[in-house]
N, C-alpha and C positions, 0 to 999 in steps of 0.2 A: 637494614637493607640486606637482602639476600643477593649474593653475587652469583655469577655464572657457575663457579665451582661448587657452590653450596646447593645448587638445584639438583645435584645427583640423587638426592633422596626423593625427588619429585617424580621420577619416571620409573616405571616398572622395568625390571631387567628384560622382560620379554619384548619390550619395545625395540631394543637394539637388534634383535634377531631379524627384524624386517628391514633394517636400514640398508644393508648391503645386498639384499636379495636382488638378483639380476632380472627376475621375472616376477609375475604376479604372485604375491604371497598367498599362503593358504587362507581359506575363508575362516572367519569373516574379515573382510577388508573394511577399513573405516569409511564412513561417509565424510565428505569434506564440504564446508561452507566457507566462502570467501566474501566477507562483507566489507565494502569499500565506501567510505565517506568521501565527499568532494570538498576540498578547501578547508578541512577541519584542522585547526591548529593544535600544537602540542599542549597548550594550556587551557583547552576548552572544557574538559570533562572534570567532574568531581574527583574521579580516581587519579587525575593528574594534577591535583592541587587547587582546582577552582572551587572554592567553598560556596560561591554563589550559583554554581551550575545546578540545574535540575535535570540530572541524567541518571535516574535510578536504575535503569536496566543495564546500562554499560558499567556502572559502578558495581552492581551485583555480579555481573559477568567477570569483572576484574577480580573480585573476591573469590570467584569460583575457579579461576585459572591463573594465568601468568601475565604479569605486566612487564613490558619491555620499556626500559628507560632510555635506551640508545637505539631507537628504531627510526629508519629513514625511508623516504621514497627515493626512487632512482633518479628523479628529476624534480625541479621545483615548479613544473607545470604538468598538466594532467595527462595528455595523450602519451608522452614518453614513459611516464611512470606506470601507466596501465600496460603498455607493451612489455615493459620489463617484468612486471608481475607475471604475465601470462607466458613469457618465453624464457625467463631467467637470463636475459641478455641485455647488454647496455643499449640504450636507445640509439646510439650512432651505429651499432651493428645492425639493428633491425630496420633502420631508416626512419623510424618514428622519432625524430629528434626535437620536435616542437609540437605545440598544440595544433590541431588540425581544423582549419576553417572549412565551412561547407563548400563543396565543389573542388577542394584541393586534390592534387594527384597523390599526396602522401597517404599511405595506408600500411597496415600490417600485412606484409606480403604473404602469399600462399606458401612460399618456401620456408617461412618460419613455423616452428612446431609449437603449438600452444597447449597449455595444461588440458583443456577439455578434449582436444584431439587424442592425446596420449591415453587419458582415462577412458574415453569412449571406446577406443580400440581395445582396451583391457577389460571391457565389460561393464563400465559405469554408465548410468543414465546421466545426462548433462542438461543444465538449464542456466540461462543468463537472464536476469531481469534488471532493468535500469539503464543508466547511461552507458553508451558504448564508446564513442569518440576514438575509434581506431581506423576510421576511413573518412575521406571527404565526400565521397559519392555514396551516401548511405542509402541502402535498400535499392541499389542499382547494380546491374549485372557486371559492369566493368571493373568492380573492385570486390574483394572478399567481404562477406557479411558474417554475422555471428555463427550461422550454421556452417559456413565454410571453414571456420576454425574450431569445429567440434561440438557445437551446441545443438542438441536435438530439439530443444524448445527455447524460444527467446522472445523477450519483450524489451524493446529498446528505443532510445532516441539517438540521433547522431551526436549531439552535444548536450546543450542545456534543455531543461524542461521549458517549453514555450507555450504561451507568452511568459509564464512564471511557474513557480511551484503550485500555484492554485489552479487546479483542474486543467492541466496542460493538454494540448491538442496535437502533439506531434509524436505520440507513441506508435510503434509498429510492432505487431505480434506475428511472428513467423512469416514475415514478408507482407503482411496486410495492415494498412493503416486502420486504426481503431476509432479515430475521431476524438472527441473530448473525453478525457478521463473523468471519472465520477468522484475523485478525491484529490487531496494534495499529493504531490509527487511521491515522496518517500512512503506514505501510507498506501498509495495505489500500488507501488512496486512491491512493498512487503506483502500486500494481500495477494498479488499474483504469485509470489513465492510460496505463500502458504497454500494457495489453491493447487499449485503444481505438486507440492509435497503430499497433499492429501488425496488428490484425485487424478493427476496427470502422469506422474512418474510411474516407472515400472517397479513395483514393490519387490520384485525378485532380484533386483540389481542394487548394488551400492550406488550412491549418487554424488555428483559434484554440482553444487549450487553457487553461482556467483550473484550477489546482490549488490549492485552499484548505485547508490542513491545520488540524487542531484544536490541534496542538502549538505552543507549550507552555502552552496555556490550561488552567485547572482543568476538571474533576478530572484530575489528572496520574497517568499510569501509564506505566512504561517497561519495555521488554523486558529480561530478565536479562542478555543479552549486552552491552547498553549500560551497564547498571549496573556490570558487571564492569570496563568500561573506566575507570570513575571510582571504583574500589575504595579509593583512598587517602583519599577524603572520608569522614570518620567520621559526620557528621550524615546520617541516613537521608533526610530530606526534601531536603536540599541535594543529595545524591548522585542521588536520583531526578529532581530538576529538571535537573541538568546532563546526566544520561543522556537526558532527554526532548529536550533541544536536539540531542544527538547523533542521536537517533532521527529527528528532523526532518531533520537533515543527510543521513542515510542515504536517507531517502525522496526528498529532492531529487536525490541522486546517481542513484537508480534512474530518475528521469524523464530526467535528462540522458543516461544510458547508453542509454535507449530511443531518444532522438533520434539518437544515433550508430548504433544498430542498424538503424534504418530509413533511414539515409542522409540525415536531414533537418537535422542540426546546423548545417551551414554555411549553410543557407537559413532559419534561424530566429532571430528576435529574441526574447530571453528577458528578462523582468523578474523580479526577486526583491525583495520588500519585506515589511513587517509592517503589520498593521491599526492598531496603536497601541503605546504603551509597555508595560512589564512590570507584571504584577499584584502585589498584596501589598506588604509593606514591605521586602522584600529581606533580612531578618534572621531571621525566624521564619515558621513555616507553610510551605506549599508554594510561596509566591510569592517565589522567589529570583532573579528576573530582574534584569539589570544595565542601568543607564541610561548607563554610561560617564561618570559624573560630572555628568550633567544633573540639573536640579532637578525633584523630585517624579516621579510615575509615572502609570500609567493613570488616567484620569478627571480629569487635571489639564491645564489649558491652558498650564502652564509646559512647557519643552522636553522634560522627561522623559516627558511624556504623549503627545507626538506626533512627536518627532524619532526616526526609525527607520532601520534599515539599508536601503540601496537599491543594488542591483547590476544591471547591464545588460550583456548580451553580444549582439553582432551580428557574427559573423565576417566579416572583410574590410571592415568599415565602422567598427568601434570598435577603437581601438588596445588590444591586450592590456596589462593592468597600469596603465591610465590612471586618473586620479582627477579629480574635479571639485568645486569649491565652489559650483557653480550651485545656487540654491535651488529645490527641486523639491517638489511636493505631489501627493498621490494623484490629485487631479482632473486633473493633467497627462497621466495615462495615456491617457484617452479621445482627446483630439485628437492625441496623439503616435502612438498605434497607427493611427488613421485615416490620418494623413499617411504613415506607413510603408507602408500598403497602397495609397497613391495615391488616397485618398478625401477629399472635403471634409466638414467637420463640418456638422450640420444648421444651417440659417440662421434657423430660426424660434424660437430660444431663446438665452438667455444661457448661455455657458460660463464657468466660473470657472477652468478649467485652460487651459494654453497648449500649443501644439506645441513640443516641446523640440528637434526635429531641427535647426533652424537653429543653435541654440547648440552642438550637438555638431559642427557644421561651422564654428564660429568666429564666427558672427554673434551680435549681441545679441538679447536677448529682452525684449519689452515686454509687461507684464501689464496688460490693460485693467481687470481686477478684482483687488483687493488680496488678500493672504493674510490669512485670517480664520478663527479657531477659536472655537467656542462650544459649551459643554456644561455642564449642571448649575448654571446660574446664574452661570457665569464666561465671560469673553470675552477673546480675545487678537487683536491686530491688528498686522500687520507691514508696514513700508515700508522696503525695503532692509535694512540691518542693525538698524534700530530697531524695537523690539517693545513694544507697550503691553499691559499685563495689568490686568484689573479685574473687579469683580463687575458684574452687569448694571445696577444703579443708577449705576454709574460714580462712586461716592462717593469712593473712594480709589484712583485709577489709579496704576499703577506704570509706569516706563519703563526699558528696558534697551537697551544697545548690544551686540548679539550678536557683533560683530566682536572685541570686547575682553573680553566677559563672557558666554561661552556658558552658564555655570552660573547666570546671572541672580541674582547675589549682590549687585549694587550698583544700587539704585534711583536713577535720575538725574532723576526727575520734578521735583524742586525746582531742579535745576541747568539744566533745559531747559524752562522754562515755555511758551515760544512754540511749540516743537516739539510739546510735549504737547497744548497747546490745539488746534493744527491737526489733529493726529491724532485727537483726540476728536471734533472736528467732522466729519471725514471718516468716522470710524467710525459715528457716528449716521446719517449720510446713507446709508452703505452698508447698514447694518442695515435701515433703513426700506425701501430698494429690494428687498432680499432677502425681507423679510417680506411685502411686497405681492404677490410672485409665488407663493410656496409655500403649501401648505395650512396652516391654523392649528391643527393637531392639538396642537402644543406648548402652546397657551394653556391647556389643561385638564390639563396634565401636572404632577404634583407630584413634584419631584426628591427629596423627603424621605421618600416612602413611597407605598403603593398608594392611599391616600385622595386623591381628586381635588378640587381647588378651582377652580371656574370663574373665568375672568377673570385667572388668574395670567399675568403677562407682564413683560417687562423695562422697568421704569418709567424707567430712565435712557437706554434705547436707543430 
């Protein structure tokens, strides 16, 4: 296994020259692709140890680049993790603190600065294809849409592909509904991305392309050709789920092939990750995603809810087949992308993510803001290998050492009382600071149902 320190041989010295540049770096600037799967668990892919997976494109991509073994979404549900990726900020700062139902007032506010806005203003062409899920009033003027956050071209849905991944009917392109799609969701989205790369973008500009698939989120549907690849699985729901991951993999391969076709692969930084852990219980129903032995799943602040695959490729700068134990979170994408483009992050707001490029060059990373997850009345807080897990009143905090117990099976709270007390104190202070900045929409949110109760908040935080 290659550790963070050993990756220093992976990156060209020239890379570090652009890391601290306060303005646009000299040409050429890298293109950037951000490919985000939906509900894909840590143990789903062949390159993450699933020997039964049929994911040849992602496995090849891992061999061509860097595999992150300690990669996390910023929240165990989708909308908050997406907001953190685009802004570099904790979900409670942005106000996108939970998944957004249709019609909800929750949205990514125009005061937040997103990756495509910064890159567009620096001369990039920008495109989003796939799931959006950063507003409740999708394609309506009362809330910002993808174009209001910097995308020059967009094809999106509010949340899920409906009625399923099979020929969905709810896609909107640049503000216009398009009717029934002519393919399964991930394949349709990937084809839109390839069309944009080949015929719609400005070839004189570098580009930022976000490809956010619905697969393998509910409601699941997989094309027959992928089902046949998994024909030895007798359980129909299991077979359809595994086929859905292969469908996702094929869509990813289509986008990577398009980069080759337009001659952009060698000049493109590509990130692949997931918005949170897998849905369901893993044994019945369509939710058969795999956590790779991690505790719990989507909606949980234990590792299975937010530790996810993370793959990065940057030809000539990242050593093929490398691996890192660097702790990475979705909010790191914003400052890292800006650094790769030679741009300084906005100085008028707190960022929870950090620029990862120095670590890829062998330098240490200092996090001014700690790793912190919060959802549904639960909270997790991490310092190095130590992770605190509790409910919001902090009545029964648990403490785990992830270096020796990645499955979070051994609560060390009683053995480490001083460490626990210090972490609890810092957690309270950090939560107070975050809540003072962001909108307080969460105070009226009832995690247990649609009925709202005013004044609900974290009494222990």
